[in-house]
C-alpha positions in Angstrom: 28.6 6.5 17.8 26.9 3.9 15.5 23.5 4.0 17.2 22.0 1.4 14.8 24.8 -1.1 15.4 24.5 -0.6 19.1 20.8 -1.4 18.9 21.6 -4.5 16.8 24.1 -5.7 19.4 21.7 -5.1 22.3 18.9 -7.0 20.6 21.3 -9.9 19.8 22.2 -10.1 23.5 18.7 -10.0 24.9 17.5 -12.6 22.4 19.5 -15.1 24.3 17.0 -14.8 27.2 14.7 -17.3 25.6 13.3 -20.7 26.3 15.4 -22.1 23.5 17.5 -20.8 20.6 15.0 -21.4 17.9 14.1 -17.7 17.6 12.9 -16.0 20.8 10.4 -17.5 23.2 9.9 -15.2 26.2 6.6 -15.2 28.0 5.6 -12.7 30.8 6.5 -13.4 34.4 8.9 -16.3 33.6 12.5 -17.0 34.3 13.4 -15.7 30.8 11.5 -12.4 31.5 13.3 -12.1 34.8 16.7 -12.6 33.1 15.8 -9.9 30.5 14.9 -7.2 33.1 18.5 -6.4 34.2 19.5 -6.0 30.5 16.7 -3.5 29.9 17.5 -1.8 33.2 21.0 -1.3 32.0 19.7 0.3 28.7 17.6 2.7 30.7 20.4 3.6 33.1 22.8 4.1 30.2 20.3 6.8 29.0 20.4 8.5 32.4 17.0 7.3 33.6 15.9 6.2 37.0 14.4 2.7 36.9 11.6 0.9 38.7 9.0 -1.8 38.1 5.4 -1.0 38.7 2.7 -3.2 40.2 1.8 -4.6 36.7 5.3 -5.8 35.9 6.1 -2.8 33.6 9.7 -1.8 33.8 9.9 2.0 33.7 12.8 4.3 33.0 12.3 7.9 33.8 14.2 11.1 33.0 12.7 13.9 35.0 11.8 17.3 33.5 11.1 20.6 35.1 8.8 20.6 38.2 5.2 20.2 37.2 6.0 19.4 33.6 4.1 16.7 31.7 5.5 13.4 30.7 6.2 12.0 27.2 5.9 8.2 27.2 7.7 5.9 24.8 7.2 2.1 25.0 6.6 -1.3 23.7 6.6 -4.9 25.0 9.4 -7.3 26.0 7.5 -10.6 25.5 7.4 -12.7 22.3 5.2 -15.3 20.7 6.6 -18.9 20.8 9.7 -19.1 18.5 9.2 -15.5 17.4 11.8 -13.0 16.3 14.3 -10.7 18.1 12.7 -7.4 16.9 9.0 -7.5 17.5 8.2 -5.4 20.6 11.6 -5.4 22.3 13.1 -3.3 19.5 10.8 -0.4 20.4 12.1 -0.5 24.0 15.8 -0.6 22.8 15.3 2.2 20.3 13.4 4.3 22.8 16.2 4.1 25.3 18.8 4.9 22.6 16.9 7.9 21.4 16.8 9.3 25.0 20.5 8.5 25.4 21.3 10.3 22.1 19.4 13.4 23.2 21.3 13.3 26.5 24.7 12.9 24.7 23.8 15.9 22.5 23.0 18.0 25.5 19.3 18.5 24.4 17.3 20.0 27.3 13.6 18.9 27.3 10.7 20.9 28.9 9.0 17.7 29.9 9.9 14.4 31.5 10.4 11.2 29.4 9.6 7.7 30.4 10.4 4.5 28.5 8.0 1.7 29.3 8.9 -2.0 28.9 5.5 -3.7 29.1 5.3 -7.3 30.3 2.6 -8.8 28.0 1.3 -7.7 24.7 1.2 -11.0 22.8 -1.3 -12.7 25.1 0.4 -16.1 24.6 0.8 -17.3 28.2 -2.6 -16.0 29.5 -5.8 -15.5 27.5 -5.5 -11.8 27.9 -3.0 -9.1 27.0 -2.1 -5.4 27.4 -2.4 -5.4 31.1 0.4 -2.9 31.6 -0.9 -0.2 29.2 -4.5 -0.8 30.3 -3.5 -0.3 33.9 -1.9 3.1 33.0 -4.9 4.0 30.9 -7.4 3.2 33.7 -9.1 0.5 31.6 -7.7 -2.6 33.4 -10.3 -5.3 34.2 -9.3 -7.0 37.5 -11.2 -10.1 36.5 -8.3 -11.1 34.2 -6.2 -11.7 37.3 -8.1 -15.0 37.8 -7.2 -16.2 34.3 -4.9 -19.3 34.2 -2.1 -20.4 31.9 -1.6 -23.9 30.5 -0.2 -25.1 33.8 -3.1 -23.8 35.9 -1.2 -20.8 37.3 -3.3 -17.7 37.7 -2.2 -14.4 36.4 -2.4 -12.9 39.9 -0.1 -15.6 41.3 2.4 -15.3 38.4 2.5 -11.5 38.8 2.9 -11.7 42.6 5.7 -14.3 42.4 7.5 -12.0 39.8 7.5 -9.1 42.3 4.4 -7.3 41.1 1.3 -6.4 43.2 -2.0 -7.7 41.8 -4.0 -5.7 44.3 -2.3 -2.5 43.3 -2.7 -2.7 39.5 -5.9 -0.7 39.4 -4.2 2.1 41.2 -1.7 2.6 38.5 -4.0 4.7 36.3 -2.3 8.0 35.2 -3.9 11.4 35.1 -4.3 12.3 31.4 -3.6 15.9 32.2 0.0 14.9 33.2 0.8 13.0 30.0 2.0 14.7 26.8 1.6 11.6 24.6 2.8 8.1 23.8 5.2 7.1 21.0 6.0 3.6 19.9 8.5 2.3 17.3 7.8 -1.1 15.8 8.7 -3.2 12.8 6.1 -3.0 10.2 5.3 -6.7 10.1 4.4 -6.3 6.5 6.0 -5.7 3.1 4.9 -2.1 2.3 8.0 -0.2 3.3 10.3 -2.8 1.8 8.4 -2.7 -1.5 8.6 1.1 -1.5 12.4 1.0 -0.7 12.1 3.2 2.4 13.2 2.5 6.0 10.5 4.4 7.9 6.8 5.1 7.8 4.4 7.0 9.9 1.4 5.0 11.2 -2.0 6.6 10.6 -3.9 4.4 13.0 -4.4 0.9 14.3 -7.1 -1.1 12.5 -10.3 -2.1 14.1 -10.9 -5.8 14.3 -13.9 -8.1 14.5 -14.0 -11.8 14.5 -17.0 -13.9 13.5 -18.0 -17.5 13.7 -19.8 -18.8 10.6 -21.6 -22.1 10.6 -23.0 -24.1 7.7 -25.3 -27.1 8.4 -26.1 -29.5 5.6 -26.7 -33.2 5.4 -24.2 -36.1 5.4 -24.4 -39.3 3.4 -22.2 -41.9 1.7 -19.8 -40.3 -0.7 -20.2 -43.1 -3.2 -24.0 -43.5 -3.2 -25.6 -40.0 -2.9 -25.9 -38.3 -6.3 -24.2 -35.0 -6.9 -27.5 -33.3 -7.8 -29.4 -32.4 -4.6 -26.5 -32.8 -2.2 -26.5 -30.4 0.8 -22.7 -30.3 1.2 -21.7 -27.8 4.0 -18.1 -27.8 2.8 -19.0 -26.7 -0.7 -20.9 -23.8 0.8 -17.9 -22.9 3.0 -15.5 -23.1 0.1 -17.7 -20.7 -1.9 -17.8 -18.2 1.0 -14.0 -18.4 1.4 -13.5 -17.5 -2.2 -16.1 -14.8 -2.2 -14.7 -13.1 0.9 -11.2 -13.2 -0.5 -12.4 -11.6 -3.8 -14.5 -9.0 -2.1 -11.7 -8.0 0.3 -9.2 -7.5 -2.5 -11.6 -5.0 -4.1 -12.0 -3.0 -0.8 -9.1 -0.6 -0.2 -7.3 -0.8 3.2 -9.4 -3.8 4.4 -8.2 -7.3 5.4 -10.5 -10.3 5.6 -9.3 -13.8 6.6 -10.8 -17.2 7.1 -8.2 -18.6 9.5 -9.7 -21.6 11.1 -12.0 -24.3 9.8 -13.5 -27.5 11.2 -15.9 -30.0 9.6 -17.9 -33.0 10.5 -17.9 -35.9 10.1 -14.4 -35.3 8.6 -14.0 -38.7 7.1 -12.9 -39.6 3.6 -16.1 -41.3 2.4 -18.8 -39.0 3.8 -20.3 -35.8 2.6 -19.5 -33.0 5.1 -22.7 -32.1 7.1 -21.3 -29.3 9.2 -18.6 -26.7 8.9 -17.6 -24.0 11.4 -15.1 -21.3 10.2 -13.8 -18.0 11.5 -14.0 -14.8 9.6 -11.8 -12.0 10.8 -12.2 -8.5 9.3 -9.7 -5.6 9.9 -10.0 -2.0 8.7 -8.8 1.4 9.7 -12.3 2.8 9.2 -14.9 1.2 11.4 -17.7 1.9 9.0 -15.8 0.1 6.2 -15.4 -2.9 8.5 -19.1 -2.9 9.4 -20.1 -2.5 5.8 -17.9 -5.5 4.8 -19.4 -7.6 7.7 -22.8 -6.8 6.3 -21.7 -7.7 2.8 -20.3 -11.0 4.1 -23.6 -11.8 5.9 -25.5 -11.2 2.6 -23.0 -13.6 0.8 -23.6 -16.3 3.4 -27.4 -16.0 3.0 -27.1 -16.2 -0.8 -24.7 -19.2 -0.7 -26.8 -21.0 1.9 -29.9 -20.6 -0.3 -28.1 -21.7 -3.4 -26.5 -24.8 -1.8 -29.5 -25.9 0.3 -27.8 -25.6 3.7 -28.5 -23.6 6.8 -26.1 -20.9 7.9 -25.5 -18.4 10.6 -22.8 -15.7 11.4 -22.1 -14.6 15.0 -19.7 -11.9 16.0 -17.4 -13.1 18.8 -14.9 -10.2 19.2 -14.9 -6.5 18.4 -12.2 -3.9 18.8 -12.7 -0.4 17.3 -10.1 1.3 15.2 -7.7 3.7 16.9 -6.5 6.7 14.9 -3.0 8.2 15.6 -2.8 11.8 16.8 -2.2 14.3 14.0 0.3 16.4 16.0 2.3 13.3 17.0 2.2 12.1 13.4 3.5 15.5 12.2 6.3 15.3 14.7 7.3 11.8 13.7 7.2 12.7 10.0 9.4 15.8 10.7 11.9 13.6 12.5 11.8 10.8 9.9 12.5 13.3 7.1 15.9 14.0 8.8 16.7 10.3 8.2 15.1 9.6 4.9 13.6 11.6 2.0 10.3 9.7 1.6 8.1 9.0 4.6 5.0 7.2 3.7 1.9 7.0 5.8 0.3 3.6 6.4 -2.1 1.9 8.7 -1.3 -0.9 11.2 -3.2 -4.0 10.7 -1.9 -5.5 13.9 -2.7 -4.4 17.5 0.0 -2.8 19.6 0.4 -1.4 23.1 -0.4 1.9 21.5 -4.0 0.8 21.0 -4.5 0.6 24.8 -2.5 3.7 25.5 -4.8 5.7 23.3 -7.4 5.5 26.1 -5.0 7.6 28.2 -3.4 10.1 25.8 -2.6 11.0 22.2 -0.5 8.3 20.6 1.7 8.0 17.5 3.7 5.2 16.0 6.7 4.9 13.7 7.1 1.8 11.5 10.5 0.4 10.6 11.1 -1.8 7.5 11.5 -5.5 8.2 13.1 -7.9 5.7 10.5 -9.8 3.6 7.7 -8.3 5.7 7.9 -11.3 8.0 7.3 -11.3 11.8 6.6 -13.7 14.6 9.2 -16.1 13.2 13.0 -16.5 13.8 13.5 -15.0 10.3 12.4 -11.6 11.5 15.1 -9.0 10.7 15.7 -5.3 10.7 19.0 -3.8 9.7 21.3 -1.7 11.8 21.1 1.1 9.3 17.3 1.2 9.5 17.4 1.1 13.3 19.9 3.9 13.2 17.5 5.9 11.0 14.7 5.2 13.5 16.7 6.4 16.5 17.6 9.6 14.6 14.0 10.1 13.7 12.7 9.4 17.2 15.2 11.7 18.8 14.5 14.4 16.3 10.8 14.0 16.8 11.2 14.5 20.5 13.3 17.6 19.9 10.5 18.9 17.7 8.0 18.3 20.5 10.3 20.1 22.9 10.5 23.1 20.6 6.7 23.3 20.4 6.5 23.1 24.2 8.9 25.8 24.9 12.3 24.2 25.3 
């Protein structure tokens, strides 16, 4: 059996359940999502699992273990960004199903149950929230998000109900941590590290913490042709200096990412000095203290630049998500499995958020990254080879077998 090619064929098929054929556009609780569910259901049933959808819209395939045994969870998300690729998220579901199918074909008995979880919404594109499925299982679901609306004014509660879910029952989905062995997720790297190293697989060390800040500079406008250069209070000059300083400082800080991703200025006309600039500063790091230290460094830069350019400035944190480390035992199992498929298995952090970050509130979690061509993601050009997916299926199945041996299979 060419497991990697089977994965490629399955992902090609399910990519057709999209708003259009420019990449993949599949939002939660839509017609495209509904069309994808029978395909995923077939994957789960081919692996010998019983299938049902829970109240939050998560499709769950379960292979029972011995009575009273804990459950190993494997999962990812079925949704995409607009005009995204055919691998992000959905590949983790496909490979999870195929790893269980491979173990079943090989006659491997497991001392625990296994569930593959196809979460409805990780990307947060349709509604201004995300990770409802894993948060429900972890007991961290906020029912207030059910009142959030999409661009057409449809509430999340209404969309979920019309899809066959049960908004009033979502809070009751919380699992007992004592019954869960752990959570595993396979995902494309969404970066160039594995490709640059020439290896197909890597073990994730943790999911970076994130904070987002709004920075404001307030200067003074005036006619671009009549106000002398000396003495100008140009807010955009101050912002430009900060952007360059942040970029330079981040490059000198290991395992940290800092990005100015959005910028607005006023009056934003060709012949007037910019009087006001608002920009976003996002900081990501696997170590929360490193992230906090860099935020403090950025605040000091802002004060220094403001004083030097004669403008007023403030920085306000608008979002904060702590880093989530991967479980050492699950990392060891994933590395042992990956070494059966490739000689070198690097360890690397995830700069992006995944379903695993929410599942970590329920149980130990581990992630396996898979090389993606060019390190690109969230575009139609996203690509993972059949050979690499075959290696990942082998690695995941072997990792599960290692866990089984440690738990008395």
